[in-house]
VMD Tcl script that builds the backbone (N, CA, C; Angstrom):
set m [mol new atoms 339]
animate dup $m
set s [atomselect $m all]
$s set {name element resname resid chain x y z} {
  {N N MET 1 A 100.390 73.759 81.279}
  {CA C MET 1 A 100.532 74.739 82.341}
  {C C MET 1 A 100.408 76.160 81.793}
  {N N LEU 2 A 101.062 76.452 80.698}
  {CA C LEU 2 A 100.996 77.773 80.093}
  {C C LEU 2 A 99.583 78.078 79.611}
  {N N GLU 3 A 98.902 77.081 79.096}
  {CA C GLU 3 A 97.521 77.265 78.647}
  {C C GLU 3 A 96.614 77.623 79.814}
  {N N ASP 4 A 96.812 76.975 80.961}
  {CA C ASP 4 A 96.014 77.291 82.145}
  {C C ASP 4 A 96.261 78.725 82.601}
  {N N HIS 5 A 97.514 79.138 82.528}
  {CA C HIS 5 A 97.874 80.512 82.888}
  {C C HIS 5 A 97.144 81.492 81.974}
  {N N LYS 6 A 97.162 81.228 80.681}
  {CA C LYS 6 A 96.486 82.101 79.723}
  {C C LYS 6 A 94.975 82.130 79.969}
  {N N LYS 7 A 94.393 80.979 80.257}
  {CA C LYS 7 A 92.950 80.921 80.531}
  {C C LYS 7 A 92.597 81.734 81.770}
  {N N ALA 8 A 93.407 81.593 82.813}
  {CA C ALA 8 A 93.150 82.338 84.047}
  {C C ALA 8 A 93.248 83.841 83.801}
  {N N LEU 9 A 94.260 84.262 83.061}
  {CA C LEU 9 A 94.407 85.686 82.758}
  {C C LEU 9 A 93.237 86.191 81.924}
  {N N ASN 10 A 92.767 85.394 80.975}
  {CA C ASN 10 A 91.617 85.798 80.161}
  {C C ASN 10 A 90.357 85.945 80.998}
  {N N VAL 11 A 90.153 85.033 81.938}
  {CA C VAL 11 A 88.993 85.141 82.833}
  {C C VAL 11 A 89.097 86.423 83.651}
  {N N MET 12 A 90.289 86.719 84.150}
  {CA C MET 12 A 90.476 87.933 84.940}
  {C C MET 12 A 90.286 89.186 84.103}
  {N N ARG 13 A 90.708 89.143 82.838}
  {CA C ARG 13 A 90.479 90.286 81.938}
  {C C ARG 13 A 88.978 90.487 81.715}
  {N N ASP 14 A 88.261 89.393 81.502}
  {CA C ASP 14 A 86.810 89.482 81.305}
  {C C ASP 14 A 86.115 90.086 82.521}
  {N N VAL 15 A 86.496 89.629 83.706}
  {CA C VAL 15 A 85.893 90.153 84.936}
  {C C VAL 15 A 86.188 91.645 85.069}
  {N N LEU 16 A 87.429 92.047 84.800}
  {CA C LEU 16 A 87.804 93.458 84.891}
  {C C LEU 16 A 86.998 94.292 83.894}
  {N N ASN 17 A 86.899 93.823 82.668}
  {CA C ASN 17 A 86.151 94.572 81.652}
  {C C ASN 17 A 84.668 94.689 82.007}
  {N N LYS 18 A 84.085 93.625 82.538}
  {CA C LYS 18 A 82.681 93.679 82.953}
  {C C LYS 18 A 82.496 94.666 84.090}
  {N N ARG 19 A 83.431 94.643 85.036}
  {CA C ARG 19 A 83.323 95.556 86.181}
  {C C ARG 19 A 83.506 97.004 85.735}
  {N N LEU 20 A 84.429 97.232 84.785}
  {CA C LEU 20 A 84.654 98.589 84.289}
  {C C LEU 20 A 83.430 99.138 83.563}
  {N N SER 21 A 82.695 98.260 82.918}
  {CA C SER 21 A 81.537 98.719 82.146}
  {C C SER 21 A 80.246 98.724 82.956}
  {N N SER 22 A 80.298 98.257 84.194}
  {CA C SER 22 A 79.084 98.216 85.018}
  {C C SER 22 A 78.949 99.515 85.816}
  {N N PRO 23 A 77.722 99.839 86.199}
  {CA C PRO 23 A 77.519 101.042 87.025}
  {C C PRO 23 A 78.165 100.884 88.397}
  {N N ASP 24 A 78.551 102.002 88.977}
  {CA C ASP 24 A 79.224 101.977 90.285}
  {C C ASP 24 A 78.387 101.317 91.368}
  {N N GLU 25 A 77.075 101.383 91.273}
  {CA C GLU 25 A 76.212 100.829 92.306}
  {C C GLU 25 A 76.320 99.310 92.408}
  {N N THR 26 A 76.769 98.661 91.347}
  {CA C THR 26 A 76.850 97.198 91.361}
  {C C THR 26 A 78.183 96.688 91.884}
  {N N HIS 27 A 79.075 97.592 92.215}
  {CA C HIS 27 A 80.395 97.163 92.665}
  {C C HIS 27 A 80.327 96.582 94.069}
  {N N GLN 28 A 81.314 95.753 94.391}
  {CA C GLN 28 A 81.255 94.939 95.598}
  {C C GLN 28 A 82.183 95.400 96.711}
  {N N GLY 29 A 83.005 96.416 96.484}
  {CA C GLY 29 A 83.920 96.888 97.519}
  {C C GLY 29 A 85.102 95.971 97.748}
  {N N ASP 30 A 85.451 95.174 96.755}
  {CA C ASP 30 A 86.558 94.231 96.899}
  {C C ASP 30 A 87.850 94.825 96.345}
  {N N VAL 31 A 88.890 94.012 96.279}
  {CA C VAL 31 A 90.196 94.463 95.789}
  {C C VAL 31 A 90.088 95.011 94.373}
  {N N LEU 32 A 89.298 94.361 93.541}
  {CA C LEU 32 A 89.159 94.820 92.161}
  {C C LEU 32 A 88.540 96.212 92.110}
  {N N ASP 33 A 87.559 96.478 92.934}
  {CA C ASP 33 A 86.970 97.817 92.969}
  {C C ASP 33 A 87.987 98.865 93.391}
  {N N HIS 34 A 88.833 98.522 94.356}
  {CA C HIS 34 A 89.876 99.457 94.781}
  {C C HIS 34 A 90.890 99.683 93.660}
  {N N LEU 35 A 91.237 98.631 92.939}
  {CA C LEU 35 A 92.155 98.783 91.801}
  {C C LEU 35 A 91.546 99.684 90.740}
  {N N ILE 36 A 90.273 99.479 90.447}
  {CA C ILE 36 A 89.598 100.293 89.429}
  {C C ILE 36 A 89.576 101.757 89.860}
  {N N LYS 37 A 89.299 101.994 91.129}
  {CA C LYS 37 A 89.298 103.365 91.641}
  {C C LYS 37 A 90.681 103.986 91.499}
  {N N ASP 38 A 91.730 103.224 91.838}
  {CA C ASP 38 A 93.097 103.731 91.722}
  {C C ASP 38 A 93.521 103.901 90.269}
  {N N MET 39 A 92.975 103.084 89.372}
  {CA C MET 39 A 93.312 103.201 87.946}
  {C C MET 39 A 92.895 104.564 87.390}
  {N N LYS 40 A 91.904 105.174 87.996}
  {CA C LYS 40 A 91.409 106.468 87.510}
  {C C LYS 40 A 92.348 107.609 87.858}
  {N N VAL 41 A 93.223 107.411 88.844}
  {CA C VAL 41 A 94.118 108.500 89.271}
  {C C VAL 41 A 95.604 108.166 89.115}
  {N N GLU 42 A 95.948 106.908 88.986}
  {CA C GLU 42 A 97.352 106.505 88.864}
  {C C GLU 42 A 97.628 106.010 87.450}
  {N N ASN 43 A 98.541 106.677 86.746}
  {CA C ASN 43 A 98.812 106.341 85.350}
  {C C ASN 43 A 99.422 104.962 85.157}
  {N N PHE 44 A 100.222 104.488 86.118}
  {CA C PHE 44 A 100.884 103.198 85.936}
  {C C PHE 44 A 99.917 102.023 86.085}
  {N N LEU 45 A 98.746 102.247 86.657}
  {CA C LEU 45 A 97.773 101.170 86.842}
  {C C LEU 45 A 96.937 101.001 85.581}
  {N N THR 46 A 97.445 100.194 84.684}
  {CA C THR 46 A 96.728 99.905 83.452}
  {C C THR 46 A 95.855 98.671 83.655}
  {N N LYS 47 A 95.027 98.379 82.673}
  {CA C LYS 47 A 94.193 97.173 82.743}
  {C C LYS 47 A 95.066 95.927 82.880}
  {N N GLU 48 A 96.109 95.860 82.075}
  {CA C GLU 48 A 96.971 94.676 82.104}
  {C C GLU 48 A 97.712 94.555 83.436}
  {N N PHE 49 A 98.143 95.688 83.986}
  {CA C PHE 49 A 98.799 95.664 85.291}
  {C C PHE 49 A 97.839 95.125 86.345}
  {N N ALA 50 A 96.586 95.585 86.304}
  {CA C ALA 50 A 95.587 95.125 87.277}
  {C C ALA 50 A 95.346 93.624 87.147}
  {N N VAL 51 A 95.296 93.124 85.922}
  {CA C VAL 51 A 95.088 91.690 85.701}
  {C C VAL 51 A 96.274 90.896 86.247}
  {N N GLN 52 A 97.481 91.317 85.924}
  {CA C GLN 52 A 98.675 90.612 86.390}
  {C C GLN 52 A 98.806 90.688 87.909}
  {N N LEU 53 A 98.448 91.824 88.482}
  {CA C LEU 53 A 98.503 91.977 89.934}
  {C C LEU 53 A 97.542 91.013 90.613}
  {N N ARG 54 A 96.321 90.917 90.109}
  {CA C ARG 54 A 95.337 89.995 90.692}
  {C C ARG 54 A 95.797 88.549 90.545}
  {N N PHE 55 A 96.402 88.218 89.426}
  {CA C PHE 55 A 96.913 86.863 89.237}
  {C C PHE 55 A 98.021 86.576 90.259}
  {N N GLY 56 A 98.908 87.558 90.449}
  {CA C GLY 56 A 99.976 87.397 91.428}
  {C C GLY 56 A 99.454 87.254 92.841}
  {N N LEU 57 A 98.375 87.951 93.152}
  {CA C LEU 57 A 97.796 87.868 94.492}
  {C C LEU 57 A 97.317 86.458 94.821}
  {N N LEU 58 A 96.954 85.699 93.809}
  {CA C LEU 58 A 96.530 84.321 94.054}
  {C C LEU 58 A 97.640 83.504 94.699}
  {N N PHE 59 A 98.877 83.805 94.349}
  {CA C PHE 59 A 100.003 83.018 94.834}
  {C C PHE 59 A 100.652 83.598 96.079}
  {N N VAL 60 A 100.743 84.933 96.169}
  {CA C VAL 60 A 101.436 85.519 97.315}
  {C C VAL 60 A 100.649 85.357 98.599}
  {N N THR 61 A 99.352 85.182 98.516}
  {CA C THR 61 A 98.575 85.065 99.747}
  {C C THR 61 A 98.923 83.799 100.514}
  {N N PHE 62 A 99.319 82.758 99.828}
  {CA C PHE 62 A 99.660 81.519 100.519}
  {C C PHE 62 A 100.900 81.693 101.394}
  {N N ASP 63 A 101.936 82.318 100.850}
  {CA C ASP 63 A 103.189 82.477 101.582}
  {C C ASP 63 A 103.175 83.661 102.530}
  {N N SER 64 A 102.421 84.684 102.200}
  {CA C SER 64 A 102.493 85.908 102.989}
  {C C SER 64 A 101.658 85.863 104.254}
  {N N LEU 65 A 100.683 84.997 104.335}
  {CA C LEU 65 A 99.814 84.961 105.498}
  {C C LEU 65 A 100.598 84.682 106.773}
  {N N SER 66 A 101.468 83.680 106.733}
  {CA C SER 66 A 102.231 83.363 107.944}
  {C C SER 66 A 103.191 84.487 108.304}
  {N N ALA 67 A 103.788 85.118 107.313}
  {CA C ALA 67 A 104.700 86.230 107.590}
  {C C ALA 67 A 103.938 87.415 108.184}
  {N N THR 68 A 102.760 87.700 107.682}
  {CA C THR 68 A 101.964 88.812 108.192}
  {C C THR 68 A 101.507 88.542 109.624}
  {N N LEU 69 A 101.074 87.307 109.888}
  {CA C LEU 69 A 100.666 86.955 111.250}
  {C C LEU 69 A 101.850 87.020 112.215}
  {N N THR 70 A 103.012 86.556 111.777}
  {CA C THR 70 A 104.208 86.627 112.618}
  {C C THR 70 A 104.543 88.078 112.942}
  {N N LEU 71 A 104.464 88.947 111.939}
  {CA C LEU 71 A 104.719 90.369 112.159}
  {C C LEU 71 A 103.707 90.949 113.144}
  {N N ALA 72 A 102.455 90.582 113.013}
  {CA C ALA 72 A 101.416 91.086 113.925}
  {C C ALA 72 A 101.710 90.687 115.370}
  {N N PHE 73 A 102.030 89.423 115.590}
  {CA C PHE 73 A 102.322 88.972 116.952}
  {C C PHE 73 A 103.588 89.624 117.504}
  {N N LYS 74 A 104.591 89.803 116.660}
  {CA C LYS 74 A 105.825 90.464 117.095}
  {C C LYS 74 A 105.530 91.898 117.523}
  {N N LEU 75 A 104.777 92.636 116.703}
  {CA C LEU 75 A 104.457 94.019 117.035}
  {C C LEU 75 A 103.624 94.116 118.311}
  {N N LEU 76 A 102.695 93.198 118.475}
  {CA C LEU 76 A 101.875 93.200 119.688}
  {C C LEU 76 A 102.699 92.863 120.931}
  {N N ALA 77 A 103.629 91.938 120.790}
  {CA C ALA 77 A 104.467 91.572 121.927}
  {C C ALA 77 A 105.377 92.726 122.344}
  {N N GLU 78 A 105.867 93.470 121.370}
  {CA C GLU 78 A 106.756 94.592 121.656}
  {C C GLU 78 A 106.000 95.831 122.146}
  {N N ASN 79 A 104.727 95.957 121.768}
  {CA C ASN 79 A 103.941 97.155 122.090}
  {C C ASN 79 A 102.538 96.774 122.549}
  {N N PRO 80 A 102.398 96.210 123.738}
  {CA C PRO 80 A 101.078 95.740 124.164}
  {C C PRO 80 A 100.032 96.847 124.282}
  {N N THR 81 A 100.447 98.074 124.546}
  {CA C THR 81 A 99.467 99.161 124.658}
  {C C THR 81 A 98.940 99.606 123.302}
  {N N VAL 82 A 99.655 99.263 122.252}
  {CA C VAL 82 A 99.224 99.656 120.909}
  {C C VAL 82 A 97.897 99.000 120.543}
  {N N LEU 83 A 97.673 97.811 121.076}
  {CA C LEU 83 A 96.434 97.095 120.772}
  {C C LEU 83 A 95.218 97.932 121.115}
  {N N GLU 84 A 95.307 98.721 122.166}
  {CA C GLU 84 A 94.190 99.555 122.572}
  {C C GLU 84 A 93.969 100.719 121.613}
  {N N GLU 85 A 95.011 101.180 120.929}
  {CA C GLU 85 A 94.920 102.384 120.111}
  {C C GLU 85 A 94.804 102.111 118.612}
  {N N LEU 86 A 95.226 100.961 118.169}
  {CA C LEU 86 A 95.272 100.703 116.728}
  {C C LEU 86 A 94.368 99.557 116.321}
  {N N THR 87 A 93.935 99.595 115.097}
  {CA C THR 87 A 93.281 98.430 114.529}
  {C C THR 87 A 94.403 97.567 113.987}
  {N N VAL 88 A 94.713 96.500 114.687}
  {CA C VAL 88 A 95.931 95.737 114.439}
  {C C VAL 88 A 95.965 95.159 113.031}
  {N N ILE 89 A 94.882 94.654 112.569}
  {CA C ILE 89 A 94.891 94.030 111.250}
  {C C ILE 89 A 95.266 95.038 110.176}
  {N N ASN 90 A 94.664 96.224 110.189}
  {CA C ASN 90 A 94.982 97.236 109.177}
  {C C ASN 90 A 96.426 97.693 109.279}
  {N N GLU 91 A 96.914 97.890 110.506}
  {CA C GLU 91 A 98.284 98.339 110.682}
  {C C GLU 91 A 99.279 97.274 110.222}
  {N N THR 92 A 99.009 96.018 110.526}
  {CA C THR 92 A 99.893 94.937 110.121}
  {C C THR 92 A 99.947 94.831 108.602}
  {N N LEU 93 A 98.798 94.930 107.969}
  {CA C LEU 93 A 98.774 94.856 106.508}
  {C C LEU 93 A 99.501 96.041 105.886}
  {N N ARG 94 A 99.390 97.207 106.526}
  {CA C ARG 94 A 100.098 98.377 106.009}
  {C C ARG 94 A 101.606 98.194 106.128}
  {N N LEU 95 A 102.063 97.720 107.286}
  {CA C LEU 95 A 103.497 97.555 107.505}
  {C C LEU 95 A 104.078 96.380 106.735}
  {N N GLY 96 A 103.296 95.325 106.577}
  {CA C GLY 96 A 103.790 94.120 105.938}
  {C C GLY 96 A 103.212 93.907 104.558}
  {N N SER 97 A 102.964 95.001 103.841}
  {CA C SER 97 A 102.338 94.891 102.526}
  {C C SER 97 A 103.187 94.052 101.587}
  {N N VAL 98 A 102.563 93.079 100.964}
  {CA C VAL 98 A 103.270 92.210 100.026}
  {C C VAL 98 A 102.782 92.429 98.606}
  {N N THR 99 A 102.007 93.476 98.407}
  {CA C THR 99 A 101.424 93.744 97.104}
  {C C THR 99 A 102.116 94.937 96.463}
  {N N PRO 100 A 103.048 94.691 95.549}
  {CA C PRO 100 A 103.734 95.822 94.924}
  {C C PRO 100 A 102.779 96.613 94.040}
  {N N GLY 101 A 102.851 97.920 94.149}
  {CA C GLY 101 A 102.049 98.770 93.288}
  {C C GLY 101 A 100.664 99.088 93.813}
  {N N LEU 102 A 100.210 98.402 94.842}
  {CA C LEU 102 A 98.888 98.692 95.381}
  {C C LEU 102 A 99.019 99.876 96.323}
  {N N ILE 103 A 98.237 100.889 96.063}
  {CA C ILE 103 A 98.313 102.119 96.832}
  {C C ILE 103 A 97.579 101.936 98.160}
  {N N GLN 104 A 98.255 102.237 99.260}
  {CA C GLN 104 A 97.655 102.160 100.590}
  {C C GLN 104 A 97.215 103.551 101.009}
  {N N ARG 105 A 96.039 103.646 101.581}
  {CA C ARG 105 A 95.541 104.925 102.069}
  {C C ARG 105 A 95.232 104.810 103.556}
  {N N ALA 106 A 95.701 105.783 104.312}
  {CA C ALA 106 A 95.353 105.834 105.732}
  {C C ALA 106 A 93.954 106.403 105.853}
  {N N ARG 107 A 93.121 105.790 106.677}
  {CA C ARG 107 A 91.765 106.289 106.889}
  {C C ARG 107 A 91.767 107.518 107.781}
  {N N LYS 108 A 92.674 107.512 108.768}
  {CA C LYS 108 A 92.827 108.671 109.628}
  {C C LYS 108 A 94.202 108.601 110.280}
  {N N ASP 109 A 94.709 109.763 110.679}
  {CA C ASP 109 A 95.994 109.820 111.365}
  {C C ASP 109 A 95.819 109.362 112.798}
  {N N ILE 110 A 96.784 108.586 113.298}
  {CA C ILE 110 A 96.760 108.113 114.677}
  {C C ILE 110 A 98.061 108.513 115.335}
  {N N GLN 111 A 97.948 109.179 116.459}
  {CA C GLN 111 A 99.127 109.607 117.214}
  {C C GLN 111 A 99.585 108.457 118.114}
  {N N VAL 112 A 100.838 108.025 117.992}
  {CA C VAL 112 A 101.404 106.978 118.818}
  {C C VAL 112 A 102.456 107.598 119.711}
  {N N ASN 113 A 102.312 107.407 120.999}
  {CA C ASN 113 A 103.260 108.004 121.958}
  {C C ASN 113 A 104.388 107.078 122.265}
}
mol reanalyze $m
mol bondsrecalc $m
mol representation Tube
mol addrep $m
């Protein structure tokens, strides 16, 4: 089990290093690209932190999906007019973020009455 963990982390390190050394035009706009972008401005986001975070994301997505969906339905039930004004998926992920250390950015300010 420990060997598999080490192998997975090594694969993730290799992918990160390849992405860091590749030109920006080849990037895919995925979570890793966002981490790399944040690594350039946030000191705590080291290569090793990014690798460990991605490894952790493999496991938290299984448990967090139902909690995030439950939160989305609860918010919609309590605020039916919000659906017209907000992009529900982005708002739910922002409110129910399960990724420690991942920086969230608002695309634009939205006034809620």
